[in-house]
N, C-alpha and C positions, 0 to 999 in steps of 0.2 A: 433248282427244285425239279421233280419230274411234273410233266403235262398232268398226269392223271391226281397227282395230290394238287394241284394248282385247279384243276377241275372241281374236285372234291369240296376244296375250299371255298373256291369263288360260288358254285351253283350251289352251296347249302342256304345262300340266301339270294336263289335266282329268282330271276325275272323275265318270263318269256314274253318278249313283245309280240312280233306279229309275223306272219309266213307270207314272203311274196310271193303271188302265182307268176308264173312266165311270163316276163316283159309287160305285166300289167300290174297297174298302181292300186295297191289296196288301201280302203279309204281307213284313216285314223279312228280307231277306236278308243275311247276312255273308259276304262273301268271302273266302277264304282267302288272296290276294295280289293285288297290282294286275293283274297279268294276266287276272283273272276278271273285272274291273270292265268291262261295256261301254261303248266308246268310239262318237264321233259325229265326223263331220269338221264343221270350220268352218262350211262352206258349208251343210249340213244343218243344223246348230245355228241358223245366222242366220234360215235360211227358216223353221226351226218357231216361232221367237221371233218373226220379222215377221208371221209368217200367225197369230200368237196361239195356237200349238198346243203351246208350251214356256214353261216360265219358268225363268230362271236363278237359282240358288242361290249366292251368295257364301260359301263357308266358312272365309273368314277370319276374324281377330278385328274387334272393334270398331271400334278404331284404324284399321286397315288399310282397311276398308271406309269408314268415313268420310272418310280421304284423297284414295280413288279407287275407282269401282265401276262396273260396266256399269249405264247408265241403266234402270230397272225392275228390278233383281236384287232378292232379298230377301235378306239378313244371317241366317244360320244358322250362327254359329261353331263348329268344330269345337273340342271341347276335351277329348275324350276320354268325355265324358258322352253318355247317350242324349238326342237333340236332340228340342225340340219341334218338332212337323211339321206343328201344326194351321194354319199359315199359309199352308201350300201349296194352291194350289185344286187341287181334284179334275178328275180326267179331262184333266190336261196333262202331256206330258213333262216331267220334274224335270231339268235338265241344273245338276250342280255345278261350279264351278271355284274354284282356289284358287291362289296364286302362291307 
């Protein structure tokens, strides 16, 4: 599948998490509902990713990630527990997607 198709499908139900400032930790913010979660357009997400300014995080389970995912994405499954975010690079926009 083409990257743009994968992005379109994945970002249809996208959840944008947080933007990490250069080498600074950003405090965790819990949103009351989906409407409060910042969104990004597909074009802006692809541009930031292609320019090396963003990283995609696939929040689906391991099996779904292994079956198909955006090339270069990091798998951090959402299972209701606090995720281990140590694998996330500092100073990049973090774009979380699921399906």
